[in-house]
ZASEKE-412086 format. One record per residue (C-alpha): residue number from 1; chain; x, y, z; residue in one letter. Coordinates in Angstrom, 3 decimals. Layout:
N
+-------+-------+----------+----------+----------+-------+
: marvo : lovex :       c1 :       c2 :       c3 : numar :
+-------+-------+----------+----------+----------+-------+
:   NUM :     A :        X :        Y :        Z :     A :
...
+-------+-------+----------+----------+----------+-------+
This chain:
340
+-------+-------+----------+----------+----------+-------+
: marvo : lovex :       c1 :       c2 :       c3 : numar :
+-------+-------+----------+----------+----------+-------+
:     1 :     A :   48.864 :  -27.559 :    4.943 :     X :
:     2 :     A :   49.683 :  -23.845 :    5.062 :     X :
:     3 :     A :   53.310 :  -24.416 :    4.073 :     X :
:     4 :     A :   52.693 :  -26.478 :    0.971 :     X :
:     5 :     A :   49.742 :  -24.394 :   -0.212 :     X :
:     6 :     A :   51.730 :  -21.161 :   -0.045 :     X :
:     7 :     A :   55.270 :  -22.208 :   -0.981 :     X :
:     8 :     A :   54.495 :  -24.483 :   -3.926 :     X :
:     9 :     A :   52.119 :  -22.062 :   -5.727 :     X :
:    10 :     A :   54.811 :  -19.384 :   -5.442 :     X :
:    11 :     A :   57.358 :  -21.734 :   -7.022 :     X :
:    12 :     A :   54.998 :  -22.546 :   -9.883 :     X :
:    13 :     A :   54.230 :  -18.872 :  -10.493 :     X :
:    14 :     A :   57.941 :  -18.084 :  -10.662 :     X :
:    15 :     A :   58.651 :  -21.043 :  -12.933 :     X :
:    16 :     A :   55.774 :  -20.089 :  -15.209 :     X :
:    17 :     A :   57.156 :  -16.585 :  -15.622 :     X :
:    18 :     A :   60.546 :  -17.968 :  -16.615 :     X :
:    19 :     A :   59.326 :  -20.863 :  -18.784 :     X :
:    20 :     A :   55.748 :  -20.191 :  -19.879 :     X :
:    21 :     A :   55.838 :  -22.690 :  -22.746 :     X :
:    22 :     A :   55.966 :  -25.624 :  -20.313 :     X :
:    23 :     A :   52.572 :  -24.625 :  -18.908 :     X :
:    24 :     A :   50.751 :  -24.237 :  -22.220 :     X :
:    25 :     A :   49.507 :  -26.574 :  -24.925 :     X :
:    26 :     A :   48.645 :  -30.261 :  -25.051 :     X :
:    27 :     A :   51.984 :  -31.399 :  -23.625 :     X :
:    28 :     A :   52.049 :  -28.976 :  -20.708 :     X :
:    29 :     A :   52.835 :  -29.985 :  -17.147 :     X :
:    30 :     A :   49.095 :  -30.336 :  -16.454 :     X :
:    31 :     A :   49.101 :  -33.404 :  -18.670 :     X :
:    32 :     A :   50.559 :  -35.366 :  -15.758 :     X :
:    33 :     A :   47.353 :  -34.912 :  -13.772 :     X :
:    34 :     A :   45.249 :  -35.775 :  -16.803 :     X :
:    35 :     A :   47.127 :  -39.011 :  -17.509 :     X :
:    36 :     A :   47.151 :  -40.299 :  -13.917 :     X :
:    37 :     A :   44.449 :  -38.480 :  -11.926 :     X :
:    38 :     A :   44.336 :  -40.907 :   -8.999 :     X :
:    39 :     A :   47.983 :  -40.161 :   -8.222 :     X :
:    40 :     A :   47.020 :  -36.661 :   -7.079 :     X :
:    41 :     A :   43.835 :  -37.513 :   -5.198 :     X :
:    42 :     A :   44.609 :  -38.302 :   -1.576 :     X :
:    43 :     A :   44.133 :  -41.942 :   -0.469 :     X :
:    44 :     A :   41.640 :  -40.814 :    2.173 :     X :
:    45 :     A :   39.366 :  -39.469 :   -0.566 :     X :
:    46 :     A :   39.786 :  -42.620 :   -2.675 :     X :
:    47 :     A :   39.126 :  -45.036 :    0.203 :     X :
:    48 :     A :   36.662 :  -47.692 :   -0.936 :     X :
:    49 :     A :   35.819 :  -46.028 :   -4.249 :     X :
:    50 :     A :   37.014 :  -49.068 :   -6.204 :     X :
:    51 :     A :   34.291 :  -51.187 :   -4.562 :     X :
:    52 :     A :   30.693 :  -51.205 :   -5.855 :     X :
:    53 :     A :   28.086 :  -49.844 :   -3.476 :     X :
:    54 :     A :   25.859 :  -52.437 :   -1.778 :     X :
:    55 :     A :   22.429 :  -52.710 :   -3.403 :     X :
:    56 :     A :   20.588 :  -51.318 :   -0.364 :     X :
:    57 :     A :   22.748 :  -48.177 :   -0.544 :     X :
:    58 :     A :   22.900 :  -47.837 :   -4.329 :     X :
:    59 :     A :   19.107 :  -47.760 :   -4.660 :     X :
:    60 :     A :   19.063 :  -44.482 :   -2.754 :     X :
:    61 :     A :   21.222 :  -42.651 :   -5.275 :     X :
:    62 :     A :   18.257 :  -41.893 :   -7.515 :     X :
:    63 :     A :   15.429 :  -42.366 :   -5.043 :     X :
:    64 :     A :   15.555 :  -40.274 :   -1.874 :     X :
:    65 :     A :   12.755 :  -42.290 :   -0.281 :     X :
:    66 :     A :   14.964 :  -45.403 :   -0.227 :     X :
:    67 :     A :   17.814 :  -43.968 :    1.837 :     X :
:    68 :     A :   16.792 :  -45.514 :    5.141 :     X :
:    69 :     A :   20.179 :  -47.301 :    5.407 :     X :
:    70 :     A :   22.223 :  -44.185 :    4.689 :     X :
:    71 :     A :   22.461 :  -43.158 :    8.347 :     X :
:    72 :     A :   24.026 :  -46.445 :    9.454 :     X :
:    73 :     A :   27.799 :  -46.928 :    9.975 :     X :
:    74 :     A :   29.787 :  -47.762 :    6.852 :     X :
:    75 :     A :   31.822 :  -51.015 :    6.885 :     X :
:    76 :     A :   35.584 :  -50.581 :    7.263 :     X :
:    77 :     A :   36.430 :  -51.586 :    3.696 :     X :
:    78 :     A :   34.448 :  -48.577 :    2.424 :     X :
:    79 :     A :   34.783 :  -46.047 :    5.193 :     X :
:    80 :     A :   37.046 :  -43.570 :    6.837 :     X :
:    81 :     A :   36.867 :  -43.655 :   10.653 :     X :
:    82 :     A :   33.379 :  -42.863 :   12.048 :     X :
:    83 :     A :   31.781 :  -42.449 :    8.594 :     X :
:    84 :     A :   28.158 :  -43.305 :    7.974 :     X :
:    85 :     A :   26.898 :  -44.232 :    4.512 :     X :
:    86 :     A :   25.593 :  -40.723 :    3.824 :     X :
:    87 :     A :   29.094 :  -39.306 :    4.321 :     X :
:    88 :     A :   30.706 :  -42.134 :    2.364 :     X :
:    89 :     A :   28.435 :  -41.575 :   -0.629 :     X :
:    90 :     A :   29.105 :  -37.824 :   -0.562 :     X :
:    91 :     A :   32.854 :  -38.455 :   -0.477 :     X :
:    92 :     A :   32.623 :  -40.908 :   -3.399 :     X :
:    93 :     A :   30.661 :  -38.380 :   -5.426 :     X :
:    94 :     A :   33.252 :  -35.730 :   -4.654 :     X :
:    95 :     A :   35.986 :  -38.124 :   -5.781 :     X :
:    96 :     A :   34.213 :  -38.818 :   -9.063 :     X :
:    97 :     A :   33.648 :  -35.108 :   -9.736 :     X :
:    98 :     A :   37.271 :  -34.152 :   -9.080 :     X :
:    99 :     A :   38.610 :  -37.108 :  -11.044 :     X :
:   100 :     A :   36.445 :  -36.161 :  -14.016 :     X :
:   101 :     A :   37.862 :  -32.630 :  -13.969 :     X :
:   102 :     A :   41.401 :  -34.012 :  -14.003 :     X :
:   103 :     A :   40.687 :  -36.463 :  -16.826 :     X :
:   104 :     A :   38.976 :  -33.773 :  -18.906 :     X :
:   105 :     A :   41.934 :  -31.415 :  -18.556 :     X :
:   106 :     A :   40.016 :  -28.799 :  -16.580 :     X :
:   107 :     A :   42.794 :  -28.423 :  -13.999 :     X :
:   108 :     A :   45.212 :  -25.974 :  -15.613 :     X :
:   109 :     A :   46.381 :  -23.906 :  -12.665 :     X :
:   110 :     A :   48.322 :  -24.712 :   -9.536 :     X :
:   111 :     A :   45.612 :  -22.919 :   -7.565 :     X :
:   112 :     A :   43.141 :  -25.539 :   -8.809 :     X :
:   113 :     A :   45.108 :  -28.106 :   -6.821 :     X :
:   114 :     A :   44.331 :  -26.117 :   -3.688 :     X :
:   115 :     A :   40.685 :  -25.598 :   -4.630 :     X :
:   116 :     A :   40.106 :  -29.324 :   -5.154 :     X :
:   117 :     A :   42.382 :  -30.380 :   -2.268 :     X :
:   118 :     A :   44.745 :  -32.367 :   -4.483 :     X :
:   119 :     A :   48.232 :  -33.603 :   -3.631 :     X :
:   120 :     A :   50.082 :  -30.476 :   -4.682 :     X :
:   121 :     A :   53.427 :  -31.646 :   -3.301 :     X :
:   122 :     A :   53.405 :  -34.899 :   -5.264 :     X :
:   123 :     A :   52.502 :  -32.974 :   -8.398 :     X :
:   124 :     A :   55.371 :  -30.527 :   -7.889 :     X :
:   125 :     A :   57.848 :  -33.386 :   -7.495 :     X :
:   126 :     A :   56.517 :  -35.140 :  -10.585 :     X :
:   127 :     A :   56.742 :  -31.982 :  -12.684 :     X :
:   128 :     A :   60.399 :  -31.541 :  -11.739 :     X :
:   129 :     A :   61.266 :  -35.220 :  -12.177 :     X :
:   130 :     A :   59.651 :  -35.267 :  -15.629 :     X :
:   131 :     A :   61.135 :  -32.036 :  -16.983 :     X :
:   132 :     A :   61.713 :  -32.651 :  -20.672 :     X :
:   133 :     A :   63.888 :  -29.594 :  -21.165 :     X :
:   134 :     A :   66.518 :  -27.892 :  -19.024 :     X :
:   135 :     A :   64.745 :  -24.518 :  -19.128 :     X :
:   136 :     A :   61.912 :  -25.630 :  -16.850 :     X :
:   137 :     A :   64.353 :  -27.304 :  -14.483 :     X :
:   138 :     A :   66.445 :  -24.137 :  -14.303 :     X :
:   139 :     A :   63.298 :  -22.109 :  -13.622 :     X :
:   140 :     A :   62.292 :  -24.324 :  -10.707 :     X :
:   141 :     A :   65.826 :  -24.451 :   -9.296 :     X :
:   142 :     A :   66.085 :  -20.680 :   -9.376 :     X :
:   143 :     A :   62.689 :  -20.294 :   -7.712 :     X :
:   144 :     A :   63.461 :  -22.867 :   -5.017 :     X :
:   145 :     A :   66.799 :  -21.252 :   -4.223 :     X :
:   146 :     A :   65.327 :  -17.777 :   -3.962 :     X :
:   147 :     A :   62.084 :  -18.373 :   -2.103 :     X :
:   148 :     A :   62.150 :  -16.851 :    1.381 :     X :
:   149 :     A :   59.943 :  -18.357 :    4.066 :     X :
:   150 :     A :   59.474 :  -15.974 :    6.987 :     X :
:   151 :     A :   57.693 :  -16.829 :   10.214 :     X :
:   152 :     A :   57.267 :  -13.571 :   12.175 :     X :
:   153 :     A :   56.437 :  -15.518 :   15.348 :     X :
:   154 :     A :   58.604 :  -18.582 :   14.823 :     X :
:   155 :     A :   58.775 :  -19.841 :   18.404 :     X :
:   156 :     A :   60.837 :  -23.022 :   18.429 :     X :
:   157 :     A :   60.532 :  -23.414 :   14.656 :     X :
:   158 :     A :   57.484 :  -25.606 :   13.967 :     X :
:   159 :     A :   56.438 :  -23.717 :   10.832 :     X :
:   160 :     A :   60.035 :  -23.458 :    9.616 :     X :
:   161 :     A :   60.422 :  -27.223 :    9.914 :     X :
:   162 :     A :   57.200 :  -27.704 :    7.971 :     X :
:   163 :     A :   58.623 :  -25.494 :    5.224 :     X :
:   164 :     A :   61.886 :  -27.444 :    5.298 :     X :
:   165 :     A :   59.987 :  -30.699 :    4.797 :     X :
:   166 :     A :   58.212 :  -29.188 :    1.788 :     X :
:   167 :     A :   61.380 :  -27.860 :    0.159 :     X :
:   168 :     A :   63.693 :  -30.823 :    0.776 :     X :
:   169 :     A :   62.134 :  -33.277 :   -1.726 :     X :
:   170 :     A :   61.893 :  -30.507 :   -4.330 :     X :
:   171 :     A :   65.596 :  -29.706 :   -3.975 :     X :
:   172 :     A :   66.430 :  -33.397 :   -4.270 :     X :
:   173 :     A :   64.191 :  -33.852 :   -7.315 :     X :
:   174 :     A :   65.979 :  -30.966 :   -9.047 :     X :
:   175 :     A :   69.403 :  -32.433 :   -8.309 :     X :
:   176 :     A :   68.430 :  -35.887 :   -9.558 :     X :
:   177 :     A :   67.041 :  -34.413 :  -12.774 :     X :
:   178 :     A :   70.252 :  -32.432 :  -13.258 :     X :
:   179 :     A :   72.237 :  -35.649 :  -12.936 :     X :
:   180 :     A :   70.039 :  -37.251 :  -15.572 :     X :
:   181 :     A :   70.628 :  -34.392 :  -18.014 :     X :
:   182 :     A :   74.385 :  -34.483 :  -17.437 :     X :
:   183 :     A :   74.477 :  -38.280 :  -17.758 :     X :
:   184 :     A :   72.762 :  -38.059 :  -21.154 :     X :
:   185 :     A :   75.530 :  -35.894 :  -22.596 :     X :
:   186 :     A :   77.350 :  -37.516 :  -25.481 :     X :
:   187 :     A :   80.907 :  -37.138 :  -26.772 :     X :
:   188 :     A :   79.713 :  -34.797 :  -29.520 :     X :
:   189 :     A :   78.010 :  -32.358 :  -27.130 :     X :
:   190 :     A :   79.666 :  -29.025 :  -26.395 :     X :
:   191 :     A :   81.778 :  -29.112 :  -23.198 :     X :
:   192 :     A :   79.857 :  -26.133 :  -21.810 :     X :
:   193 :     A :   76.452 :  -27.732 :  -22.236 :     X :
:   194 :     A :   74.710 :  -27.941 :  -18.866 :     X :
:   195 :     A :   77.713 :  -26.249 :  -17.271 :     X :
:   196 :     A :   75.440 :  -24.735 :  -14.626 :     X :
:   197 :     A :   74.155 :  -28.190 :  -13.691 :     X :
:   198 :     A :   77.713 :  -29.504 :  -13.484 :     X :
:   199 :     A :   78.712 :  -26.633 :  -11.205 :     X :
:   200 :     A :   75.799 :  -27.260 :   -8.844 :     X :
:   201 :     A :   76.517 :  -30.991 :   -8.704 :     X :
:   202 :     A :   80.169 :  -30.212 :   -7.986 :     X :
:   203 :     A :   79.060 :  -28.133 :   -4.995 :     X :
:   204 :     A :   76.992 :  -31.071 :   -3.749 :     X :
:   205 :     A :   80.066 :  -33.295 :   -3.950 :     X :
:   206 :     A :   81.945 :  -30.969 :   -1.577 :     X :
:   207 :     A :   79.597 :  -31.918 :    1.278 :     X :
:   208 :     A :   79.242 :  -35.180 :    3.234 :     X :
:   209 :     A :   76.192 :  -36.213 :    1.215 :     X :
:   210 :     A :   73.374 :  -34.789 :   -0.864 :     X :
:   211 :     A :   70.908 :  -34.591 :    2.013 :     X :
:   212 :     A :   73.376 :  -32.528 :    4.030 :     X :
:   213 :     A :   73.841 :  -30.128 :    1.117 :     X :
:   214 :     A :   70.088 :  -29.799 :    0.599 :     X :
:   215 :     A :   69.302 :  -29.155 :    4.256 :     X :
:   216 :     A :   72.154 :  -26.682 :    4.604 :     X :
:   217 :     A :   70.981 :  -24.815 :    1.510 :     X :
:   218 :     A :   67.440 :  -24.603 :    2.857 :     X :
:   219 :     A :   68.546 :  -23.444 :    6.300 :     X :
:   220 :     A :   70.833 :  -20.754 :    4.898 :     X :
:   221 :     A :   68.902 :  -19.613 :    1.823 :     X :
:   222 :     A :   65.209 :  -20.148 :    2.510 :     X :
:   223 :     A :   64.268 :  -20.070 :    6.188 :     X :
:   224 :     A :   63.836 :  -16.921 :    8.262 :     X :
:   225 :     A :   62.223 :  -16.452 :   11.638 :     X :
:   226 :     A :   61.676 :  -13.842 :   14.327 :     X :
:   227 :     A :   60.365 :  -14.269 :   17.841 :     X :
:   228 :     A :   60.186 :  -11.964 :   20.823 :     X :
:   229 :     A :   61.488 :  -14.727 :   23.112 :     X :
:   230 :     A :   65.244 :  -15.102 :   22.792 :     X :
:   231 :     A :   65.050 :  -18.587 :   24.335 :     X :
:   232 :     A :   62.648 :  -19.773 :   21.637 :     X :
:   233 :     A :   64.937 :  -18.415 :   18.926 :     X :
:   234 :     A :   67.890 :  -20.353 :   20.327 :     X :
:   235 :     A :   65.806 :  -23.536 :   20.434 :     X :
:   236 :     A :   64.772 :  -23.036 :   16.806 :     X :
:   237 :     A :   68.392 :  -22.624 :   15.731 :     X :
:   238 :     A :   69.444 :  -25.652 :   17.769 :     X :
:   239 :     A :   66.752 :  -27.806 :   16.159 :     X :
:   240 :     A :   67.933 :  -26.799 :   12.697 :     X :
:   241 :     A :   71.547 :  -27.531 :   13.615 :     X :
:   242 :     A :   70.640 :  -30.959 :   15.005 :     X :
:   243 :     A :   68.678 :  -31.760 :   11.855 :     X :
:   244 :     A :   71.759 :  -30.909 :    9.828 :     X :
:   245 :     A :   74.286 :  -32.764 :   11.970 :     X :
:   246 :     A :   72.088 :  -35.874 :   11.988 :     X :
:   247 :     A :   72.905 :  -36.347 :    8.295 :     X :
:   248 :     A :   76.616 :  -36.859 :    9.010 :     X :
:   249 :     A :   77.628 :  -40.525 :    9.081 :     X :
:   250 :     A :   81.250 :  -40.212 :   10.226 :     X :
:   251 :     A :   82.998 :  -37.820 :   12.591 :     X :
:   252 :     A :   85.482 :  -36.690 :    9.961 :     X :
:   253 :     A :   82.592 :  -35.516 :    7.766 :     X :
:   254 :     A :   81.455 :  -32.871 :   10.242 :     X :
:   255 :     A :   81.636 :  -29.373 :    8.759 :     X :
:   256 :     A :   81.499 :  -26.028 :   10.543 :     X :
:   257 :     A :   77.852 :  -25.281 :   11.217 :     X :
:   258 :     A :   76.365 :  -22.470 :    9.134 :     X :
:   259 :     A :   75.896 :  -19.093 :   10.749 :     X :
:   260 :     A :   72.144 :  -18.486 :   10.813 :     X :
:   261 :     A :   72.128 :  -15.603 :   13.275 :     X :
:   262 :     A :   70.960 :  -13.447 :   10.371 :     X :
:   263 :     A :   68.128 :  -15.857 :    9.569 :     X :
:   264 :     A :   66.647 :  -16.600 :   12.985 :     X :
:   265 :     A :   66.560 :  -13.558 :   15.231 :     X :
:   266 :     A :   65.031 :  -12.340 :   18.457 :     X :
:   267 :     A :   62.944 :   -9.229 :   17.997 :     X :
:   268 :     A :   59.531 :   -7.631 :   17.932 :     X :
:   269 :     A :   57.897 :   -7.848 :   14.514 :     X :
:   270 :     A :   55.270 :   -5.267 :   15.463 :     X :
:   271 :     A :   57.723 :   -2.366 :   15.609 :     X :
:   272 :     A :   60.340 :   -0.946 :   13.269 :     X :
:   273 :     A :   60.528 :   -0.547 :    9.500 :     X :
:   274 :     A :   60.314 :   -3.266 :    6.882 :     X :
:   275 :     A :   61.257 :   -1.359 :    3.735 :     X :
:   276 :     A :   63.135 :    1.664 :    2.436 :     X :
:   277 :     A :   59.828 :    3.310 :    1.553 :     X :
:   278 :     A :   58.671 :    3.128 :    5.173 :     X :
:   279 :     A :   61.869 :    4.824 :    6.369 :     X :
:   280 :     A :   61.486 :    7.592 :    3.802 :     X :
:   281 :     A :   57.822 :    8.073 :    4.689 :     X :
:   282 :     A :   58.612 :    8.274 :    8.403 :     X :
:   283 :     A :   61.204 :   10.980 :    7.774 :     X :
:   284 :     A :   58.972 :   12.943 :    5.420 :     X :
:   285 :     A :   55.725 :   12.878 :    7.388 :     X :
:   286 :     A :   55.126 :   15.887 :    9.596 :     X :
:   287 :     A :   52.609 :   15.484 :   12.404 :     X :
:   288 :     A :   49.978 :   18.250 :   12.477 :     X :
:   289 :     A :   47.216 :   18.983 :   14.951 :     X :
:   290 :     A :   44.346 :   16.518 :   15.020 :     X :
:   291 :     A :   46.540 :   13.583 :   14.038 :     X :
:   292 :     A :   46.882 :   14.796 :   10.450 :     X :
:   293 :     A :   50.139 :   14.002 :    8.646 :     X :
:   294 :     A :   51.624 :   16.171 :    5.931 :     X :
:   295 :     A :   54.442 :   15.122 :    3.621 :     X :
:   296 :     A :   57.425 :   17.442 :    3.462 :     X :
:   297 :     A :   60.578 :   17.701 :    1.388 :     X :
:   298 :     A :   63.824 :   16.501 :    2.938 :     X :
:   299 :     A :   66.776 :   18.888 :    2.868 :     X :
:   300 :     A :   70.409 :   18.920 :    3.875 :     X :
:   301 :     A :   71.280 :   16.636 :    6.759 :     X :
:   302 :     A :   68.020 :   14.690 :    6.562 :     X :
:   303 :     A :   68.557 :   13.900 :    2.882 :     X :
:   304 :     A :   72.137 :   12.872 :    3.610 :     X :
:   305 :     A :   70.985 :   10.677 :    6.506 :     X :
:   306 :     A :   68.463 :    8.907 :    4.279 :     X :
:   307 :     A :   71.097 :    8.391 :    1.587 :     X :
:   308 :     A :   73.448 :    6.928 :    4.197 :     X :
:   309 :     A :   70.753 :    4.511 :    5.387 :     X :
:   310 :     A :   70.066 :    3.403 :    1.825 :     X :
:   311 :     A :   73.766 :    2.927 :    1.132 :     X :
:   312 :     A :   74.342 :    0.858 :    4.256 :     X :
:   313 :     A :   71.259 :   -1.253 :    3.538 :     X :
:   314 :     A :   72.522 :   -1.972 :    0.016 :     X :
:   315 :     A :   75.955 :   -2.928 :    1.372 :     X :
:   316 :     A :   74.442 :   -5.262 :    3.959 :     X :
:   317 :     A :   72.210 :   -6.897 :    1.363 :     X :
:   318 :     A :   75.147 :   -7.475 :   -0.992 :     X :
:   319 :     A :   77.422 :   -8.843 :    1.721 :     X :
:   320 :     A :   74.715 :  -11.064 :    3.168 :     X :
:   321 :     A :   74.041 :  -12.572 :   -0.264 :     X :
:   322 :     A :   77.728 :  -13.358 :   -0.715 :     X :
:   323 :     A :   77.953 :  -14.668 :    2.845 :     X :
:   324 :     A :   75.138 :  -17.147 :    2.180 :     X :
:   325 :     A :   76.697 :  -18.267 :   -1.092 :     X :
:   326 :     A :   80.010 :  -18.849 :    0.661 :     X :
:   327 :     A :   78.372 :  -21.115 :    3.254 :     X :
:   328 :     A :   76.494 :  -23.323 :    0.819 :     X :
:   329 :     A :   79.103 :  -24.059 :   -1.778 :     X :
:   330 :     A :   81.333 :  -21.161 :   -2.671 :     X :
:   331 :     A :   85.071 :  -21.388 :   -2.350 :     X :
:   332 :     A :   86.659 :  -18.907 :    0.050 :     X :
:   333 :     A :   89.093 :  -18.055 :   -2.715 :     X :
:   334 :     A :   86.191 :  -16.672 :   -4.735 :     X :
:   335 :     A :   85.584 :  -13.910 :   -2.213 :     X :
:   336 :     A :   87.553 :  -10.780 :   -1.577 :     X :
:   337 :     A :   88.276 :  -10.258 :    2.118 :     X :
:   338 :     A :   88.062 :   -6.513 :    1.548 :     X :
:   339 :     A :   84.346 :   -6.895 :    0.944 :     X :
:   340 :     A :   83.898 :   -7.929 :    4.551 :     X :
+-------+-------+----------+----------+----------+-------+
């Protein structure tokens, strides 16, 4: 629940920034929910709503004095486990209210899917699978590739696996839509049209299968975890490796496992610095009596030390980005050994 309701809204926000036109107007992505509202209402909410209420229950809808049967158990064909009629009626009314909002086009934000407890993951997949133009698909692909999911107390990786299960079908939906765009190319189209899609699909072909490529991309590009127990960190990494290796069908397809020591690490998330600004502030603050801090100007060696830290951090960030790209699809020939 936490994974999908944090990751997917971020992806939609990023895609909306890059391709705002797809989220506006009569033919926006929200039209999917308007055209088929029941698709995004969970089956548990819809249970029994297609059946008419029994007369002895229906009479109480408008007359409170005739609700003597409402506290009795609801038959299985209408009910969720342990429901009584009062709860069943309330759930049906909630279903009708939410469905009406979808049909009337009142749901125009991804956050509305969270507010009304709608199937946000199914909607995200449908939006990608029904992209009419390549711009929206590119926006989602870029967002999915760049989203970072960090669990500061990852343990053996339960939350990271939940995030993986959210991202995997979205990756696959993007790849299938890319194939559809490329397949629709005609002989008169420019050879460079959809060249980015062709390049990505070529990277997929370098791996044992698409699922392997998707999982490897998620493990290397999207998942990060820290835990104070080194044993838990090793278990988390092992689980991710086993998930990846399980996609290989033949021994000769086995690839070198990705190096995720940078992604999943043992450490204490309550100490240390998380940004360049925190390092600068720590060096500038001067402790006075009474716990008061006063900012000061850095000179000489201190300024040089801060510049050195910033330079090394920039180098590490650049090299780590290239290292990840090399693991998920880049050719070793594309990288200069001097960089490492």
